[in-house]
Each structure stands twice: as C-alpha cells, then as structure tokens.
CHARMM internal coordinates of N, CA and C (Angstrom, degrees):
IC EDIT
DIST 1 N 1 CA 1.4388
DIST 1 CA 1 C 1.5398
ANGL 1 N 1 CA 1 C 112.13
DIST 1 C 2 N 1.3177
ANGL 1 CA 1 C 2 N 116.38
DIHE 1 N 1 CA 1 C 2 N -30.57
DIST 2 N 2 CA 1.4510
ANGL 1 C 2 N 2 CA 119.48
DIHE 1 CA 1 C 2 N 2 CA 179.03
DIST 2 CA 2 C 1.5232
ANGL 2 N 2 CA 2 C 111.45
DIHE 1 C 2 N 2 CA 2 C -64.30
DIST 2 C 3 N 1.3209
ANGL 2 CA 2 C 3 N 115.73
DIHE 2 N 2 CA 2 C 3 N -34.63
DIST 3 N 3 CA 1.4510
ANGL 2 C 3 N 3 CA 121.21
DIHE 2 CA 2 C 3 N 3 CA 178.82
DIST 3 CA 3 C 1.5099
ANGL 3 N 3 CA 3 C 111.60
DIHE 2 C 3 N 3 CA 3 C -61.19
DIST 3 C 4 N 1.3084
ANGL 3 CA 3 C 4 N 116.77
DIHE 3 N 3 CA 3 C 4 N -41.21
DIST 4 N 4 CA 1.4512
ANGL 3 C 4 N 4 CA 120.79
DIHE 3 CA 3 C 4 N 4 CA 179.34
DIST 4 CA 4 C 1.5348
ANGL 4 N 4 CA 4 C 109.33
DIHE 3 C 4 N 4 CA 4 C -66.29
DIST 4 C 5 N 1.2600
ANGL 4 CA 4 C 5 N 118.39
DIHE 4 N 4 CA 4 C 5 N -43.23
DIST 5 N 5 CA 1.4769
ANGL 4 C 5 N 5 CA 121.71
DIHE 4 CA 4 C 5 N 5 CA 179.90
DIST 5 CA 5 C 1.5516
ANGL 5 N 5 CA 5 C 110.20
DIHE 4 C 5 N 5 CA 5 C -62.93
DIST 5 C 6 N 1.3407
ANGL 5 CA 5 C 6 N 115.50
DIHE 5 N 5 CA 5 C 6 N -40.21
DIST 6 N 6 CA 1.4599
ANGL 5 C 6 N 6 CA 118.93
DIHE 5 CA 5 C 6 N 6 CA 178.17
DIST 6 CA 6 C 1.5361
ANGL 6 N 6 CA 6 C 110.75
DIHE 5 C 6 N 6 CA 6 C -64.66
DIST 6 C 7 N 1.3398
ANGL 6 CA 6 C 7 N 116.22
DIHE 6 N 6 CA 6 C 7 N -40.80
DIST 7 N 7 CA 1.4449
ANGL 6 C 7 N 7 CA 119.51
DIHE 6 CA 6 C 7 N 7 CA 178.37
DIST 7 CA 7 C 1.5348
ANGL 7 N 7 CA 7 C 110.80
DIHE 6 C 7 N 7 CA 7 C -60.93
DIST 7 C 8 N 1.3160
ANGL 7 CA 7 C 8 N 116.80
DIHE 7 N 7 CA 7 C 8 N -45.82
DIST 8 N 8 CA 1.4548
ANGL 7 C 8 N 8 CA 120.70
DIHE 7 CA 7 C 8 N 8 CA 179.19
DIST 8 CA 8 C 1.5153
ANGL 8 N 8 CA 8 C 111.04
DIHE 7 C 8 N 8 CA 8 C -61.14
DIST 8 C 9 N 1.3260
ANGL 8 CA 8 C 9 N 117.49
DIHE 8 N 8 CA 8 C 9 N -39.63
DIST 9 N 9 CA 1.4800
ANGL 8 C 9 N 9 CA 120.85
DIHE 8 CA 8 C 9 N 9 CA 178.87
DIST 9 CA 9 C 1.4946
ANGL 9 N 9 CA 9 C 111.75
DIHE 8 C 9 N 9 CA 9 C -67.75
DIST 9 C 10 N 1.3109
ANGL 9 CA 9 C 10 N 117.69
DIHE 9 N 9 CA 9 C 10 N -42.10
DIST 10 N 10 CA 1.4508
ANGL 9 C 10 N 10 CA 121.19
DIHE 9 CA 9 C 10 N 10 CA -175.91
DIST 10 CA 10 C 1.5179
ANGL 10 N 10 CA 10 C 114.25
DIHE 9 C 10 N 10 CA 10 C -78.80
DIST 10 C 11 N 1.3059
ANGL 10 CA 10 C 11 N 116.90
DIHE 10 N 10 CA 10 C 11 N -47.70
DIST 11 N 11 CA 1.4532
ANGL 10 C 11 N 11 CA 122.62
DIHE 10 CA 10 C 11 N 11 CA -173.17
DIST 11 CA 11 C 1.4726
ANGL 11 N 11 CA 11 C 114.86
DIHE 10 C 11 N 11 CA 11 C -91.73
DIST 11 C 12 N 1.3181
ANGL 11 CA 11 C 12 N 115.48
DIHE 11 N 11 CA 11 C 12 N -42.97
DIST 12 N 12 CA 1.4165
ANGL 11 C 12 N 12 CA 122.00
DIHE 11 CA 11 C 12 N 12 CA -177.85
DIST 12 CA 12 C 1.5403
ANGL 12 N 12 CA 12 C 113.76
DIHE 11 C 12 N 12 CA 12 C 117.85
DIST 12 C 13 N 1.2647
ANGL 12 CA 12 C 13 N 116.03
DIHE 12 N 12 CA 12 C 13 N 147.34
DIST 13 N 13 CA 1.4706
ANGL 12 C 13 N 13 CA 122.98
DIHE 12 CA 12 C 13 N 13 CA -174.87
DIST 13 CA 13 C 1.5185
ANGL 13 N 13 CA 13 C 112.75
DIHE 12 C 13 N 13 CA 13 C -58.55
DIST 13 C 14 N 1.3630
ANGL 13 CA 13 C 14 N 118.75
DIHE 13 N 13 CA 13 C 14 N -48.67
DIST 14 N 14 CA 1.4904
ANGL 13 C 14 N 14 CA 118.32
DIHE 13 CA 13 C 14 N 14 CA -177.73
DIST 14 CA 14 C 1.5164
ANGL 14 N 14 CA 14 C 114.32
DIHE 13 C 14 N 14 CA 14 C -59.47
DIST 14 C 15 N 1.3004
ANGL 14 CA 14 C 15 N 117.47
DIHE 14 N 14 CA 14 C 15 N -37.55
DIST 15 N 15 CA 1.4556
ANGL 14 C 15 N 15 CA 121.53
DIHE 14 CA 14 C 15 N 15 CA 179.76
DIST 15 CA 15 C 1.5090
ANGL 15 N 15 CA 15 C 110.86
DIHE 14 C 15 N 15 CA 15 C -68.20
DIST 15 C 16 N 1.3098
ANGL 15 CA 15 C 16 N 119.26
DIHE 15 N 15 CA 15 C 16 N -40.38
DIST 16 N 16 CA 1.4623
ANGL 15 C 16 N 16 CA 122.18
DIHE 15 CA 15 C 16 N 16 CA 178.36
DIST 16 CA 16 C 1.5262
ANGL 16 N 16 CA 16 C 109.96
DIHE 15 C 16 N 16 CA 16 C -65.67
DIST 16 C 17 N 1.3176
ANGL 16 CA 16 C 17 N 117.74
DIHE 16 N 16 CA 16 C 17 N -42.14
DIST 17 N 17 CA 1.4588
ANGL 16 C 17 N 17 CA 120.88
DIHE 16 CA 16 C 17 N 17 CA 177.93
DIST 17 CA 17 C 1.5540
ANGL 17 N 17 CA 17 C 109.44
DIHE 16 C 17 N 17 CA 17 C -64.22
DIST 17 C 18 N 1.2983
ANGL 17 CA 17 C 18 N 117.63
DIHE 17 N 17 CA 17 C 18 N -41.05
DIST 18 N 18 CA 1.4877
ANGL 17 C 18 N 18 CA 121.03
DIHE 17 CA 17 C 18 N 18 CA 178.00
DIST 18 CA 18 C 1.5297
ANGL 18 N 18 CA 18 C 110.92
DIHE 17 C 18 N 18 CA 18 C -59.59
DIST 18 C 19 N 1.3177
ANGL 18 CA 18 C 19 N 118.69
DIHE 18 N 18 CA 18 C 19 N -46.46
DIST 19 N 19 CA 1.4400
ANGL 18 C 19 N 19 CA 122.51
DIHE 18 CA 18 C 19 N 19 CA -179.91
DIST 19 CA 19 C 1.5336
ANGL 19 N 19 CA 19 C 110.60
DIHE 18 C 19 N 19 CA 19 C -63.69
DIST 19 C 20 N 1.3342
ANGL 19 CA 19 C 20 N 117.17
DIHE 19 N 19 CA 19 C 20 N -39.15
DIST 20 N 20 CA 1.4522
ANGL 19 C 20 N 20 CA 120.13
DIHE 19 CA 19 C 20 N 20 CA 178.40
DIST 20 CA 20 C 1.5220
ANGL 20 N 20 CA 20 C 110.65
DIHE 19 C 20 N 20 CA 20 C -63.82
DIST 20 C 21 N 1.3238
ANGL 20 CA 20 C 21 N 117.56
DIHE 20 N 20 CA 20 C 21 N -44.67
DIST 21 N 21 CA 1.4296
ANGL 20 C 21 N 21 CA 120.39
DIHE 20 CA 20 C 21 N 21 CA -179.88
DIST 21 CA 21 C 1.5067
ANGL 21 N 21 CA 21 C 112.28
DIHE 20 C 21 N 21 CA 21 C -66.72
DIST 21 C 22 N 1.3161
ANGL 21 CA 21 C 22 N 116.59
DIHE 21 N 21 CA 21 C 22 N -39.83
DIST 22 N 22 CA 1.4928
ANGL 21 C 22 N 22 CA 118.89
DIHE 21 CA 21 C 22 N 22 CA 176.43
DIST 22 CA 22 C 1.5368
ANGL 22 N 22 CA 22 C 111.32
DIHE 21 C 22 N 22 CA 22 C -62.06
DIST 22 C 23 N 1.3005
ANGL 22 CA 22 C 23 N 116.70
DIHE 22 N 22 CA 22 C 23 N -38.57
DIST 23 N 23 CA 1.4741
ANGL 22 C 23 N 23 CA 119.39
DIHE 22 CA 22 C 23 N 23 CA 177.67
DIST 23 CA 23 C 1.5401
ANGL 23 N 23 CA 23 C 110.90
DIHE 22 C 23 N 23 CA 23 C -62.56
DIST 23 C 24 N 1.3455
ANGL 23 CA 23 C 24 N 115.76
DIHE 23 N 23 CA 23 C 24 N -45.01
DIST 24 N 24 CA 1.5008
ANGL 23 C 24 N 24 CA 118.45
DIHE 23 CA 23 C 24 N 24 CA -179.46
DIST 24 CA 24 C 1.5211
ANGL 24 N 24 CA 24 C 110.24
DIHE 23 C 24 N 24 CA 24 C -65.14
DIST 24 C 25 N 1.3307
ANGL 24 CA 24 C 25 N 118.06
DIHE 24 N 24 CA 24 C 25 N -41.70
DIST 25 N 25 CA 1.4517
ANGL 24 C 25 N 25 CA 120.31
DIHE 24 CA 24 C 25 N 25 CA 179.82
DIST 25 CA 25 C 1.5187
ANGL 25 N 25 CA 25 C 110.96
DIHE 24 C 25 N 25 CA 25 C -64.66
DIST 25 C 26 N 1.3470
ANGL 25 CA 25 C 26 N 116.77
DIHE 25 N 25 CA 25 C 26 N -38.43
DIST 26 N 26 CA 1.4623
ANGL 25 C 26 N 26 CA 120.06
DIHE 25 CA 25 C 26 N 26 CA 179.40
DIST 26 CA 26 C 1.5250
ANGL 26 N 26 CA 26 C 111.59
DIHE 25 C 26 N 26 CA 26 C -59.87
DIST 26 C 27 N 1.3019
ANGL 26 CA 26 C 27 N 118.52
DIHE 26 N 26 CA 26 C 27 N -44.31
DIST 27 N 27 CA 1.4753
ANGL 26 C 27 N 27 CA 121.08
DIHE 26 CA 26 C 27 N 27 CA -179.16
DIST 27 CA 27 C 1.5114
ANGL 27 N 27 CA 27 C 110.66
DIHE 26 C 27 N 27 CA 27 C -64.81
DIST 27 C 28 N 1.3102
ANGL 27 CA 27 C 28 N 117.55
DIHE 27 N 27 CA 27 C 28 N -36.65
DIST 28 N 28 CA 1.4697
ANGL 27 C 28 N 28 CA 118.59
DIHE 27 CA 27 C 28 N 28 CA 178.67
DIST 28 CA 28 C 1.5095
ANGL 28 N 28 CA 28 C 111.47
DIHE 27 C 28 N 28 CA 28 C -72.95
DIST 28 C 29 N 1.3209
ANGL 28 CA 28 C 29 N 118.31
DIHE 28 N 28 CA 28 C 29 N -35.23
DIST 29 N 29 CA 1.4592
ANGL 28 C 29 N 29 CA 120.83
DIHE 28 CA 28 C 29 N 29 CA 175.75
DIST 29 CA 29 C 1.5227
ANGL 29 N 29 CA 29 C 110.78
DIHE 28 C 29 N 29 CA 29 C -65.13
DIST 29 C 30 N 1.3119
ANGL 29 CA 29 C 30 N 118.48
DIHE 29 N 29 CA 29 C 30 N -37.99
DIST 30 N 30 CA 1.4665
ANGL 29 C 30 N 30 CA 121.27
DIHE 29 CA 29 C 30 N 30 CA 176.56
DIST 30 CA 30 C 1.5360
ANGL 30 N 30 CA 30 C 110.00
DIHE 29 C 30 N 30 CA 30 C -61.69
DIST 30 C 31 N 1.3272
ANGL 30 CA 30 C 31 N 116.92
DIHE 30 N 30 CA 30 C 31 N -41.87
DIST 31 N 31 CA 1.4500
ANGL 30 C 31 N 31 CA 119.88
DIHE 30 CA 30 C 31 N 31 CA -179.84
DIST 31 CA 31 C 1.5404
ANGL 31 N 31 CA 31 C 111.18
DIHE 30 C 31 N 31 CA 31 C -65.22
DIST 31 C 32 N 1.2914
ANGL 31 CA 31 C 32 N 115.73
DIHE 31 N 31 CA 31 C 32 N -40.33
DIST 32 N 32 CA 1.4813
ANGL 31 C 32 N 32 CA 120.55
DIHE 31 CA 31 C 32 N 32 CA 176.94
DIST 32 CA 32 C 1.5083
ANGL 32 N 32 CA 32 C 111.64
DIHE 31 C 32 N 32 CA 32 C -63.73
DIST 32 C 33 N 1.3241
ANGL 32 CA 32 C 33 N 114.85
DIHE 32 N 32 CA 32 C 33 N -43.15
DIST 33 N 33 CA 1.4791
ANGL 32 C 33 N 33 CA 120.32
DIHE 32 CA 32 C 33 N 33 CA 178.03
DIST 33 CA 33 C 1.5184
ANGL 33 N 33 CA 33 C 111.83
DIHE 32 C 33 N 33 CA 33 C -61.10
DIST 33 C 34 N 1.2987
ANGL 33 CA 33 C 34 N 116.33
DIHE 33 N 33 CA 33 C 34 N -43.76
DIST 34 N 34 CA 1.4665
ANGL 33 C 34 N 34 CA 120.72
DIHE 33 CA 33 C 34 N 34 CA 176.69
DIST 34 CA 34 C 1.5315
ANGL 34 N 34 CA 34 C 112.57
DIHE 33 C 34 N 34 CA 34 C -62.34
DIST 34 C 35 N 1.3212
ANGL 34 CA 34 C 35 N 116.42
DIHE 34 N 34 CA 34 C 35 N -40.35
DIST 35 N 35 CA 1.4799
ANGL 34 C 35 N 35 CA 120.47
DIHE 34 CA 34 C 35 N 35 CA 179.30
DIST 35 CA 35 C 1.5109
ANGL 35 N 35 CA 35 C 110.12
DIHE 34 C 35 N 35 CA 35 C -65.77
DIST 35 C 36 N 1.3296
ANGL 35 CA 35 C 36 N 117.73
DIHE 35 N 35 CA 35 C 36 N -41.30
DIST 36 N 36 CA 1.4691
ANGL 35 C 36 N 36 CA 121.34
DIHE 35 CA 35 C 36 N 36 CA 179.49
DIST 36 CA 36 C 1.5509
ANGL 36 N 36 CA 36 C 110.74
DIHE 35 C 36 N 36 CA 36 C -66.13
DIST 36 C 37 N 1.2970
ANGL 36 CA 36 C 37 N 116.86
DIHE 36 N 36 CA 36 C 37 N -43.14
DIST 37 N 37 CA 1.4660
ANGL 36 C 37 N 37 CA 120.14
DIHE 36 CA 36 C 37 N 37 CA 178.15
DIST 37 CA 37 C 1.5318
ANGL 37 N 37 CA 37 C 108.38
DIHE 36 C 37 N 37 CA 37 C -63.28
DIST 37 C 38 N 1.3222
ANGL 37 CA 37 C 38 N 118.68
DIHE 37 N 37 CA 37 C 38 N -37.73
DIST 38 N 38 CA 1.4510
ANGL 37 C 38 N 38 CA 122.17
DIHE 37 CA 37 C 38 N 38 CA 178.95
DIST 38 CA 38 C 1.5347
ANGL 38 N 38 CA 38 C 112.72
DIHE 37 C 38 N 38 CA 38 C -64.84
DIST 38 C 39 N 1.3284
ANGL 38 CA 38 C 39 N 115.68
DIHE 38 N 38 CA 38 C 39 N -34.14
DIST 39 N 39 CA 1.4707
ANGL 38 C 39 N 39 CA 120.09
DIHE 38 CA 38 C 39 N 39 CA -179.88
DIST 39 CA 39 C 1.5628
ANGL 39 N 39 CA 39 C 110.09
DIHE 38 C 39 N 39 CA 39 C -73.51
DIST 39 C 40 N 1.3242
ANGL 39 CA 39 C 40 N 117.46
DIHE 39 N 39 CA 39 C 40 N -27.40
DIST 40 N 40 CA 1.4484
ANGL 39 C 40 N 40 CA 119.45
DIHE 39 CA 39 C 40 N 40 CA -177.14
DIST 40 CA 40 C 1.5079
ANGL 40 N 40 CA 40 C 110.74
DIHE 39 C 40 N 40 CA 40 C -74.58
DIST 40 C 41 N 1.3404
ANGL 40 CA 40 C 41 N 117.98
DIHE 40 N 40 CA 40 C 41 N -24.27
DIST 41 N 41 CA 1.4635
ANGL 40 C 41 N 41 CA 120.38
DIHE 40 CA 40 C 41 N 41 CA -176.84
DIST 41 CA 41 C 1.4923
ANGL 41 N 41 CA 41 C 112.49
DIHE 40 C 41 N 41 CA 41 C -84.40
END
COOR INIT
IC SEED 1 N 1 CA 1 C
IC BUILD
C-alpha cells in the first residue's frame, strides 16, 4: 500500500488513475480477442 501512496505523491493522481483504467481495459480487450479467435475456429 505504501508503494501506491508514493506513486500518487510522485506522479500524481490522474496519471495513476489512467494507468489503472488502461490495465483494466487491456484485460477486457484480451478476453474479447480470445473470444473472437475462438469463433473463427
């Protein structure tokens, strides 16, 4: 938890939130990609 607080202090809250949202979107895009590849087979 300390690491998160240090990131917020050093980089800034908006950047941390952006990285978090990008990570969440990436995992969902990978799931969609896998589903599409599965439909093609």
